[in-house]
NUSE-428108 format. One record per residue: z, x, y of N, C-alpha, C, O in turn. Coordinates in pm, whole numbers, plus 50000, padded with zeros to 5 digits. Example, Ala and Ser with C-alpha at 12.3 -4.5 7.8 and 13.67 -1.06 7.14 Angstrom:
2
507805131949431507805123049550507805132049670508465142449668;507085128549775507145136749894507875129050003508045134150114;
END
This chain:
400
500085009649877499955000450017499795008550131499925020750115;499565004850227499575011550371499745003850483499374992150472;500175006950578500335001650689498885002650782498145012250805;498844990850814497424988250900497624991651045498594987651109;496594999751096496915007351238496464993851318495454987251295;497414991351416497244980251520497464969051443497324958551506;497744968051330498014955451261498724942951343499454945751438;498524931051311499134920951382499124907151299498484907451194;499684896851331499694884251276498214880551230497954873151135;497544885151291496054879351266495204888851178493994886951165;495864899651114495454910351018494794903750910493664907050875;495644891850838495274885350707494064877350746493904873050860;493114875450639491964866650666492464852450713493574848350677;491854847050771492164834050777492914828950888493114816750897;493294836250965494434834251071493904839951204493464851451219;494004830251297493784831651443495294830951507496314826951451;495144835651636496284832451737495994834451867495074842051896;496724827851968496634830952104498244831552182499274827152132;498134837052291499304838652373498954836552506498284845352560;499344823752590498904821852728500174820852808501314820952760;499824819552957501004816053037500804801453069499634799553102;501454791753070501644779453067502644775253208502664763953257;503394786353255504314784453396505524782153361506304778853450;506034783353222507584783253192508254796053267509284795253335;507594806453247507954819153306507134819153441506084813053461;507844827253530507184829253675505914836253647504884831653697;505854846053579504744854253572504814862753438505164874553429;504414854453338504374861953205503664850653104503614838653131;503144856252990502704848452882503924841352833504954847852850;504064830952782504894820452755504834811852652505784804852616;503604812052597503314801152492502434807052367501324812352379;503104805352252502194814952149502014804352031502844796151993;500534806751977500264797551871499394806851766498424813651800;499914805851633499354810851524499034799851428499824791651381;497474801251402496874789851329496384796251172495954807751165;496484788851070495674792050968494324778050933494414765750935;493424785550910492244778350889492294767350792491704756750811;493064770150677493404761250584494754757750578495564763050655;495184747250473496654745650448497244759450366496704765050271;498554763150436499104775050395500504770750325501354763450378;500584776650195502044777250154502944782650255502614792450321;504244775950273505284779350382506324781650339506684775250240;507224791750397508734792250367509264794650510508554796450609;510814794450506511624795150634512694799650600513174798050488;513324806950708514714806750707515274802250851514534803450948;516474797450866516954792450994518314796651026519194797450940;518554800151179520024801951201521334790751150521194778551143;522384797251122523434791251073524494786351187525594781151169;523924788951294524854784451426524734770451429523604765651438;525994761251421526104748751400525434741851527524994730451516;525364748651645524524741551747523134745951770522664750451875;522414743651632521064750351645520044740151740520244727951745;519144745351798518324740651882517404730551831517224730051709;516854723151900515884711751881514824713151787514574706451687;514154723951842512804729351730513394734051619512724732651517;514524739451606514994742451488515204729551371514714729051258;516024720151435516114709851361514734700051319514724692351223;513804701851398512264696351378511784703651256511584698551146;511624717651293510784725851174511604726551051511044728650944;512974724751056513434724050925513154709150869513184707550747;512944700950933512404687350847510874691450826510454688650713;510074696650899508564698450853508374709250742507334709350675;509384718650722508824727250641509454723450483509254730250382;510014714550490510474708750342509324705250245509494704250123;507824702850323506904699350248506204711850188505444710150093;506374722750230506044737250184504584740150209503924748350144;504094732250313502684734050369502634732750487502994721850532;502234742150570501714744150715500414749850758499804758150690;499954745150880498914751250929498954758951063498064766651099;500374755351151500454763151287501794764951312502664757551266;502004775451391503304776451432503164777951590502304785251640;504104770251669504024770351800505224773851881506144765651873;505434785651966506324790951993506494792052134505654798852194;507464786352202507464787852359508474798552390509404799252310;508474807052491509394815852546509854811452692509134805052770;511274816052721511304811852861512484800152869513124798952974;512754791852757513484782152762513554778452601512604778152523;515044775652569515404774352440515494762352381515694760552261;515354753452468515464738952414516524736152318516324729952214;517764741252359519124741552268520064733652371519954733552493;520994727352294521854718852376521414709452457522104706752555;520324703352435519674695152517519514679152477518664671852530;520374675052384520404664252327519234656652289518254663652266;519054642452277517834634852228516704639052299515644641252239;516834640452429515464644752493514974658452449513754660352442;515814667952419515244680952360514694676952230513634682252197;515214668652153514434665352005513134659752046512074663951997;513194649752141511994644652169510904650552244509794645552256;511334663052302510384672952369509414679552246508184680752245;510484683652137510174694952034509004684151954507894688051915;509484670951940508394662451874507144661651918506114664151856;507314657152053506054657652144505044670652164503844669752190;505804683252145505004695552121504224694251986502994695151979;505024691851883504204691351761503184681451736502224682851659;503524669451820502354658251797501184662051882500034659651845;501444667551990500304672752075499334681852013498104681052014;500184691651953499314702451870498744696751769497614701251746;499164686951686498564680951587497434675051619496424676251549;497494667951729496154658051786495194669351817494154669551753;495404677851900494504686451950493644696251835492474699951851;494454699351726493954709651626493494700451517492714704751431;493954687851514493074680551394494094684151275493564688151172;495354683151278495924687551163497274677751153497804673251254;497744675151023498774666151004500114670251083500514681851078;500734661351149501724665351238503034674551147503674683751198;503234670051014504064676250953503744690650901504534697450836;502434694750939501964705450898502234717351029501824728951023;502944711951137503254721551253504754725151222505554717851164;505034740051281506314742151300506544746351462505694752251529;507614743051501507774746351637509194756351662510064756651576;509294762651763510064775251783510044775351949509064773752023;511434777551985511624780852140512674791052140513534792552053;512484799552273513504810952287513534810852415512524807052474;514614814452483515194816452625516484811152656517424811352577;516534805552788517904802352834518094786452771517264777352763;519454786752732519964774652659520274763552780520554766752895;520204753352741520964740652825520054733552945520504725653028;518584738152936517774733753045516674726552944516454730652830;516094716253000514934706552929513844714952961513734720753068;512924715752854511494719852879510564712152971510464699852981;509884722053039509114714653161507584710453090506574717453090;507754697453033506584692852950505514691553033504444691252973;505444690653151504244688953221503524702253253502474701953318;504034713253212503394726953188503124728853064502134735553035;503864723752973503804728952831502474720252753501684724952671;502494708952796501484699752729499984704952779499004704652704;499944709152899498174716752916498284727452865497164731252832;499224736352834499454747652773499004747352655498264756452617;499384736152565499284735552430497684735152406497274741452308;496884729252476495564727252481495134739752513494464745552428;495354745052610494864759352621495074769852524494224778352499;496454769052456496324776152354495554776752215495244786252142;495344762352205494364757952090492924763952120492364770252030;492334762352233491084764852285491074781252281489974786752276;492034787452283491904801352307492354809752167492564821852163;492444801052061492694809651938491704818851899490554814751910;491844829151861490854838651811491464848951694492644848451661;490744856051650491074864951514491834878551558492494885951485;491524879751714492004890851769493214888851855493634897551932;493854874951836494884870151934496274875451884497264872351949;496404883051775497774886951741498674893551839499864890351837;498274901751920499124909152026499464903152130500524905652187;498604893952172498924883052289499954875652237501034877552292;499924866852135500714858652057502104866352081502974860952149;502294878252029503494886852028504124889952156505334890352177;503034892452255503804893052393504164879352448504924880052545;503894869852420504044854352471505204850352430505784841852498;505814855352310507274850052256508294860352304509414861052254;507844868652406508954877452439509984873452553509624867852656;511404877052524512044871252638512744886852704512144892652795;513684891052663514224904552712513684916752654514034928452674;512724912052576512194926152482511334933652570510544928052646;511444944752562510704955552643509244958152623508464963052705;508984953552488507594958352406507494947752299508494943552241;506034942752269506114932252149506284939752016506204951952000;506504931051930506764937451809505904932651717506134921051683;504574940251643503804935051581503414947251476503464959251502;503004940951350502674948851264501784944851140501474932951138;501334952551038500434944750942500574956750832500724968650859;500474950450693500584959650552499344954950475498894943550482;498854964550404497884959550305498294964950174498874975750165;497964956550061498234961849937497264952949844496554943549881;497404958349712496444955149611497174945049490498124948649420;496574932749484497234920749420495824913949333494814908749381;496134915949214495094911349116493834916449148492864908749141;493674928449183492464936449204491964932449347490914937749385;492554924249424492084921749547493084928949669494284931149651;492434931849782493214937949894493794926349966493004919350029;495064923249967495764913850050496534918850153497164929350140;496534913250244497344917650377498644904750430498664892450427;499524914250471500564906750522500924911650668501334923150682;500794902950780501054904450905502344899950953503064892450887;502644904351063503784899051113504024902651270503594912951322;504794892451340505284895751474506844888251491507184877951434;507604895751578508764890951581509084892851753508404899051834;510164886651772510874887551908512214888451912512774880251841;512984896451978514404899251965514904911752047514404922952033;515874908952128516494922152180518104920152212518934929052195;518364908452255519634903852253520224893352173519384886152119;521474890352149521794878252091521214878951962520604869751908;521444890651914520934893751760522204897151647522724908251637;522534886951577523344889951459523244877151348523794866151351;522334883151252521764874651146522984864951076524174868251071;522454853251027523194847450934521954837650864521664826750912;521374842450762520564836950679518994844050733518104848050658;518994844150881517744849350934518124854951058519324855651085;517284859051135517674864651276516454864351378515334863351329;516584865251503515554865251606514594855451579514964846351504;513124855051635512324846651587511254855551534510884865051602;510654852951399509664861051345508964853251280509444843051229;507534856951268506344849151191505654859851107505354870851155;505374856350972504824863750876503664854850850503774842650862;502354861750808501304856750761500724863650658500844875950655;500054857250564499544864850440498344855050384498324842750375;497254865750348496174859950298496384856250134495734847150083;497174862550074497544861649955497924847049886498564838749950;497524844949766498004832649721499254830949633499344834449515;500174825349703501554825049625502074811149623501824804349722;502704806049534503314793949529504614792949631505384802549629;504874782349715505794782249823507154784149781507944788649864;507594780849653508994784749581509174798949598510174803149656;508214807249548508184819649525508084829649670508614840649686;507224821849769507194824749885508694825349940509174836049974;509314815049946510694815149994511574824449931512434829450004;511554827749815512514834649751512114851949799512904860949830;510634852249792510234868049863510804870249997511384880750028;510634859350083511164858750217512564862850225513054872050291;513224852950130515014854650145515204869850115515774877450193;514534874649964514804886049949514674898150064515544906650080;513634897750127513154907950218514174907650353514474917450421;514644892850374515384891550492516734899250461517284905950549;517114898250361518584905050325518414919450330519334927050359;516984924150295516974940850311516634943150435516474955150457;516464936650519515874937850663516504930350795517424935050862;516014921150813516584914250940518244909350912519084909251002;518514905750782519984905750760520954919350763522184919850757;520114928850774521054940750804520904944750951520894956850973;520794937351043520374939451185521454933751262521774922251235;522204941251374522864936151459522684941651591522674953951599;522544935251691522624941951820523764938351910523994947051994;524514928351915525194925351972526704915751914527774913551970;526224912351796527294906051709527254889151758528204881651738;525924884551830526084872251858524764865651764523704871651747;525094852051708524054846851645523474835851741524204828851812;522104834851739521614827451840521614813051781521844811451661;521374803251857521114787951839519694787651807519314776951760;518594798851825517274793551784516594805151680515374807151685;517444812251590517064818451500516114811951406516414801451348;514824818851387514254813351269513284821651220512854830651292;512794819551084511844832351032510834823550961511294816650870;509434822350989508494814550925507374825750834506974836550878;507124821350736506034826050654504824815650615505114804250581;503544819850622502314812850588501494820050510500984830250556;501204815250362500274820850271498874809650261498874797650231;497864817650295496694808650290495814811950177494894804350145;496054823450112495304823449996493864829150011493114828349913;493424834650126491914836450171491524849850088490364853050063;492864858550044492124870949979491424869749839490654878249795;491784857649769491244853249650491784858549541491044860149444;493144862249532493704865049434494074853249339493904841949384;494564854649213495174844149118496614842249183497494850749199;496604828849214497864824949262499284830749212499444830449090;500074834749271501274841949209502154830249182502524823349277;502574827149046503454815349007504484820448951505424812548950;504714830848902505844836748833506404850648904505704855948990;507444855448871507904866948895507264879448834507934889048795;506024878948828505304890648746504834903648827505364905048937;503974912448791503834924248858503374922348992503794928349090;502534914248989501874910149121503004906549214503094912549320;503844897449182504864894749278505804905849311506364906349421;505984914549220506694928249254506084937149374506674944149456;504704934649357504044943849460504034937749592504164944349695;503854922849589504154915549700505174916749778505074917149901;506424917549702507594919149752507794930649780508604930449872;507484942749751507584954449792506984955449922507674960250013;505714951149948504954952550068505814943850170506094948150282;506134933550133506984924250243508064932450289508324934150408;508754938050182509964944350235509844955450339510684956250430;508734964850328508314975850393507974969350525508194976150625;507544958950539507144954050688508304947250756508544948150877;509034940350665510314933950747511134944750801511584944750915;511334955050705512174968250745511734973250882512454973650981;510424977050874509924981251011510284972351136510644977651241;510194959151123510244950951239511684948951263512004946051379;512654950051169513964952251195514604962551254515584961351327;513944974851219514164986451295513904987351444514634991651533;512614982051449511944978651604512854970351668513024973151787;513424961751628514284950651694515384957751718515804956251832;516074965851639517264972851706516884983851788517594987351883;515874989351761515455000151879515314993952009515615001252104;514904981552036514224976052141515794967552181515664960852283;516994967052129517944961252171518194963252333517824973152396;518964950952391518884952252539519584963052567520624966752513;518734970052689519404982752718519714994652629520335004652664;519184992152499519155004052391518575016152455517655014852535;519085028552422518785041852419518425049752279517685059452263;519255041752176519195049452044519245038051929519965028051929;518445041551846518425031951730519525038551623519555050251582;520285029451596521655036951485521475030151376521145018251378;521695037451256521595034951122522875038851088523265050451104;523735027551027525135028850996524925028050825524555017250782;525135038250736525035038050616526375039750543526925050650562;526985031350468528205034050391527905035350249527145027850188;528735047950186528615051150075530155047349981531275046750032;529905045649865531085044249779532095035849833533195040149866;531715022849843532245011149859532585007049741532015011949643;533664996349724534194989349590533454979649569533384976849449;532694971349657531654965849604530464962949716530684966049833;529174956649676528174955749772528594947049891528164950450002;529384936249880529904928649987530954936550096530934934450217;531704944250040532594954250127531884963750177532154966650294;530844971050112530024980450171529194973850284528904980550384;528844961950273528094956950389529214950950504529034953350624;530054945250468531424943750570531684957250653531774957550776;531774968050569532154980550646531264985750760531624989750870;529974984850709528924988350772528874979350902528824984751012;528894966050887528864955851025530024961751097529804965251213;531254963551049532394966451135532014979351229532304979751349;531334989651160531034998851245529794997751362529805001951478;528774991051292527704988251379528034977751499527384977051604;528964971051470529394961051575530484963951689530794957551789;530974976751630531834982251716531554986951852530754996151863;532184981251975531704984152115531954997652132531135004052199;533025003852081533585015252106532705028652046532595039952093;532115022251921531085032051845529785032551929529295043451961;529235021251962528075018852030528005028352152527145036852170;529185025052245529235032652378529275045852333528435052952388;530025051652247530295066252207528625071352178528155081052236;528025064852100526675070452071525985071052211525335080752250;526175060752275525415062752431525645074652479524725082552503;526945077452499527795088652564527345103552471527645114952504;526715100352376526415114652285527665121352246527865133452232;528515111052228530025116952165530415114852027530705103251996;530485124351936530645121451811531965117251769532665122951685;532225107451830533895102751813534025097251672533675085551662;534455103151561534495098151443535935090851416536275084951314;536625092751524538125083851525537685069351533538315060551476;536665067051600536125052551650535545045651507535635033651480;535025054651432534305050451328535395045851208535305035351144;536305054951194537405053251111538165040851167538305031151092;538505040551257539225029151306538535016051260539125006951202;537195016251295536535004351253536645001651091536864990551042;536495012051029536425010750890537965001750851538064990650797;538815009050890540295004350847540544989750891541214982450819;539954984751020539974972951062539454962850984539984951850972;538324966750925537324959450851538024952850712537514942750663;539094958450658539894950750562539634956850445540494956150357;538274964850418537844966950297538814976950207539934980650244;538254980150093539004989949997538725003050053537615004350104;539405011550054539135023950106540145035450062541335032150063;539835048250025540695058450002540795068850113539985078050123;542085066650216541905076350319542025091250285541435099050361;542655095750190542085111450153540865112850123540545124650135;539915105550086538645105550041537455102750141536325106050108;537635097750240536795093350349535935106150399536485116450440;534815104750393533835116150458532935107250591532565095550581;532755115550704532095108650785530975120150855531145132150879;529885112150875528565124950940528305116751050528315104451047;528015125251167526765119351277525525127751259525545140051254;524515120851250522915126651245522895137251138522235147451158;523595135651022523495146350904524595157950924524585168250856;525565155151029526375167651049527795161651005528145150751050;528655169050913529925160550884530735165150998530505175351064;531805156051019532615157651133534195154851090535205157151155;534025148750945535445145150874535235144950751534395137750697;536175154750679536065153550510537745151750481538655156750547;537875142750361539175137750332539905133450425541085136750428;539435126350507540125119050619540435127050754540885122150858;540155138350731540405148050830539445154650896538385156850838;539655158851030538675166951116538315179951059539165187051006;536995183551069536635197451064535655201351121534725194251158;535785216351137534945223051251533415218451226533035213751118;532775219751313531125217751309530485225051410531225229551498;529195227451419528455233151531528185224951641527185217751640;529065225151746528855216451862527485215551931526945205551978;527015229351928525625231051975524655222451902523805215951964;524735222251803523775215651692524035202751714523035195751729;525185196951721525575180551710525235176051869524965164151886;525225184051975524715181852113523335177052090523015165652123;522565184652039520995184552022520755172251944519995163451985;521465171351826520945159551725521405145051811520655135451794;522485143251894522805132551947521775127952076521765117352138;520765141852092519985135952193518845129352138518145124052224;518435127952011517295122851949517425105651968518445099251991;516145101051952515885086251976516755076951854517135065451872;516945083851747517325077651624518615086351584518545098651591;519845079751541521035084951482521305076551372520965064751374;522025082851253522535077951154523915084251149524255096051153;524745071051138526235073351101526405071350969526065060550921;526925080750895527305078350747528945080650711529645090350743;529275070750645530845070450577530795068350445530075059550399;531545076150370531885073650225533285070750218534155078550255;533495059550170534815053750155535715058750030536935059150038;535065062149928535835068349800536325059749730537175063449649;536015047149735536575035249675535585029449535535975021349451;534545034649539533585028649445532325034649450532215046249488;531255027349413529725031349419528915025449468527735028449457;529425013549544528415005049632528065012149772528915018349834;526545010449822526435014149930525904999750015525684988249977;525835004950120524924994250240524605000550361525115011150397;523674993650430522855000150559522574987950637522104977150602;523004992450756522894983250892522484988550995522904999451035;521414980251064520574986451199521144980151310521384968051315;521404989751419521804986051531521334995351659520305002151656;522104994851758521765001951870522945006851933524065005551884;522705013052049523855018552129524275007452238523714996552227;525055008852324525585000052417525335007852553525965018252571;524515003752640524255010552778524855002352879525354991252860;524775010153019525045000653128523934988753153524214977853203;522744992353113521684983053131521964967853030521314957553051;522764968652946523164957352872523724947852954523384935952956;524734953753035525494946653118524594941553223524544929453244;523884949753290522954944453399521934934253352521704924553424;521294935853238520514922753173520964914153152520284904253179;522374911553092522874900453039523854892153172524094880153174;524224900553259524664893853400523634886653477523934877153549;522444891053461521294884953562520464877553468519354875053516;520664873153343519824865153267519714853153305518564848953316;520684845253334520494829553379520154830553539519394822053586;520644839553615520394835553752519254845153795518794844453909;
END
């Protein structure tokens, strides 16, 4: 398998996309549409926030059928905590898209991202939907990825190719997310497409498997959004024999999807609000997989750890404090901690290290923090970012 250069949501056969400005934002694209030429098997994951947004509620209803043709996403307004009117507006978006594109309304999926608690400007969105349909094209993947951005500094778009049943199949993806990122089932907003033929139940399983290895290992600020969702459409245009069991073809498909999902998860962490560093937190020798994950998240979500990395400070005391507070099993005399591959603590005690080498290592754009707990054989990995002055600035000004 190989990553496709400049790949996008439209790299798989039979998909088109568009990204247009309809006026929700003052000066930026704010409405994205992804469209399949034919009915596609569909899977989805959604936020577990109990105050989930209106478009999430609607898409949860539509995805039950296992078939979809289109995903419509607006940015600049979350349509969350907007009551009955918010749900009516989400339905209007789906209905208008279905009428203009000449598809069943149940085969539309809707998502929104932006400020919570404001009604959608439907007088701008409705003509925008018509424009988005008119501008659908096979090279519109990057425009769509730009149109779903909020505080993101750059679009997140990629694609991968693999061989299934002797056919060259592709998976494309786009994602948005910079702040309010802390997954529970899914995270941020992401859309995957593939020209591989695969049964919807297996597509759902593959999506969940990949999310657990990628998006569900991601945290920027410990906040779970009201609007998180992850969609996957598979239209079968590559011509392979449909995957209906967990056979060798499914394994290849899963592997390709995993690789693509991890790429996007890492890019999301790298693009965290105000971030200057991508941080990988790796836990070794935990008692159980669940405890390894809990320990990794404790370190990744620690404000003190995140600010230490921003300040290029290998303060392992902040790491060991977070580990102790996570209440996982550990052996204090066996704990080992390293920053950027340089050991700073062994047997739970400080050791000497090359300070100049450490200084240079912490200047890099990617930093790994690794901790061994000495309590078992389970490992876990979580992606996060540092916490800078700009995170405060971005979020202090977000609504105003």
